[in-house]
C-alpha positions in Angstrom: 78.3 -36.5 4.3 77.1 -37.6 0.8 78.3 -36.1 -2.5 74.6 -35.1 -3.0 74.2 -33.5 0.4 77.6 -31.7 -0.1 76.1 -30.4 -3.4 73.0 -29.3 -1.9 75.1 -27.4 0.8 77.1 -25.6 -2.1 73.6 -24.8 -3.3 72.5 -23.4 0.0 70.3 -26.0 0.9 70.1 -28.8 3.6 67.7 -31.9 3.9 64.8 -31.1 6.4 63.5 -33.5 8.9 61.4 -36.3 7.2 57.9 -35.2 7.0 55.4 -37.4 8.6 52.6 -39.3 6.4 49.5 -37.7 6.6 47.1 -40.7 6.4 47.4 -44.6 6.4 50.0 -45.0 3.7 54.2 -45.2 3.6 56.3 -42.5 1.9 58.1 -44.8 -0.3 58.2 -48.2 -1.6 61.0 -49.7 -3.2 60.8 -52.9 -5.7 64.0 -54.0 -7.0 66.4 -51.1 -7.7 63.5 -48.7 -8.3 61.8 -46.6 -5.4 58.6 -44.8 -6.0 57.7 -42.1 -3.5 54.3 -40.9 -2.4 53.2 -37.4 -2.9 55.0 -34.7 -1.0 54.3 -31.1 -0.6 56.1 -27.9 0.3 56.5 -27.9 4.2 59.1 -26.1 6.1 59.5 -27.1 9.5 56.0 -29.0 9.4 54.3 -25.9 8.1 53.2 -25.3 4.6 55.3 -22.9 2.7 52.2 -21.6 0.9 48.7 -22.4 0.7 46.2 -21.8 -2.4 46.0 -22.1 -6.1 48.5 -20.8 -8.5 47.2 -18.2 -10.5 44.9 -17.0 -7.7 46.7 -17.1 -4.2 50.3 -18.1 -5.3 52.6 -16.6 -7.9 54.5 -18.7 -10.7 57.9 -17.8 -8.9 56.4 -18.9 -5.4 55.0 -22.1 -7.1 58.7 -22.6 -8.7 60.4 -22.2 -5.1 57.6 -24.4 -3.5 58.6 -27.1 -5.9 62.3 -26.9 -5.0 61.3 -27.4 -1.4 59.0 -30.3 -2.3 62.3 -31.9 -3.8 63.9 -31.4 -0.5 61.4 -33.1 1.3 61.1 -36.0 -1.3 65.0 -36.4 -0.9 64.8 -36.4 3.0 62.2 -39.1 2.6 64.5 -41.1 0.3 67.5 -40.7 2.6 65.4 -42.0 5.4 64.6 -45.1 3.1 68.2 -45.9 1.6 70.5 -44.4 4.1 72.8 -42.7 1.4 71.7 -40.4 -1.3 74.5 -41.3 -3.4 73.0 -44.6 -4.0 70.6 -42.6 -6.4 71.6 -43.5 -9.8 68.9 -41.9 -11.9 66.0 -39.6 -11.3 63.5 -41.7 -13.7 59.8 -39.5 -13.2 58.4 -36.8 -11.7 54.3 -36.8 -11.3 53.4 -33.2 -10.2 50.0 -31.8 -9.6 49.4 -27.9 -9.2 46.3 -26.5 -7.4 45.3 -24.1 -10.1 42.8 -21.3 -10.6 40.4 -22.1 -13.5 42.5 -19.9 -15.8 45.8 -20.9 -14.9 47.7 -22.8 -17.7 51.4 -22.7 -16.6 51.7 -25.7 -14.5 55.1 -26.7 -16.5 56.6 -23.4 -15.3 55.9 -24.3 -11.6 57.0 -27.6 -12.0 60.3 -26.5 -13.5 61.2 -25.7 -10.1 61.9 -29.2 -9.2 63.2 -30.6 -12.7 65.6 -27.7 -12.8 66.7 -28.4 -9.1 67.2 -32.1 -9.8 69.4 -31.3 -12.5 71.5 -29.0 -10.6 71.9 -31.6 -7.8 72.3 -34.6 -10.0 73.7 -33.5 -13.5 72.8 -35.9 -16.2 71.2 -38.4 -13.7 68.6 -35.7 -12.6 67.3 -35.6 -16.3 64.0 -37.2 -16.1 60.5 -37.8 -17.7 57.7 -35.9 -15.9 54.0 -34.8 -16.0 52.9 -31.6 -14.7 49.0 -31.6 -14.4 46.6 -29.1 -12.9 43.9 -29.8 -10.5 41.4 -27.5 -8.8 42.4 -28.5 -5.4 45.0 -30.4 -3.3 45.0 -31.7 0.3 45.3 -29.3 2.9 45.3 -26.5 0.4 48.8 -27.2 -0.7 49.5 -25.5 -4.1 51.8 -28.3 -5.3 52.1 -32.2 -4.6 54.9 -34.1 -6.4 55.8 -37.9 -6.6 59.2 -39.2 -7.8 60.2 -42.3 -9.2 64.2 -43.1 -8.8 66.5 -45.8 -9.6 69.2 -46.8 -6.8 72.1 -49.0 -6.9 72.6 -51.7 -4.1 73.4 -50.6 -1.0 
């Protein structure tokens, strides 16, 4: 078991089954030592953890947890691509979309769930640049979608 997976276990989490793509695209693309993931959502056992918009159907606290689950899905995708999560040397950037009610302005607080979790897992290497944007709707009524850019070492 990798150090990253051991850390997840210490925190009370385990990697889920890799979620399937939902259209004609791949889950991630590697170029050189950088991997770009496609957007992922907060699915547990193939079912959405929450549905709807923040500030209307989903609370900030639920959104924070949904962001953590989304990170788990992204890490599962990365593991399927690189084989060993210990190859990740840096979380470079997150881009997060938060499905938001018209008067909801707390997208950064929601995305903190992902950022805080990555730093808990990877320490200094988990600190990253990010964007947290609101949108009126996301595919399949998901409350959050996150894509990630990571740097990896030679495997």
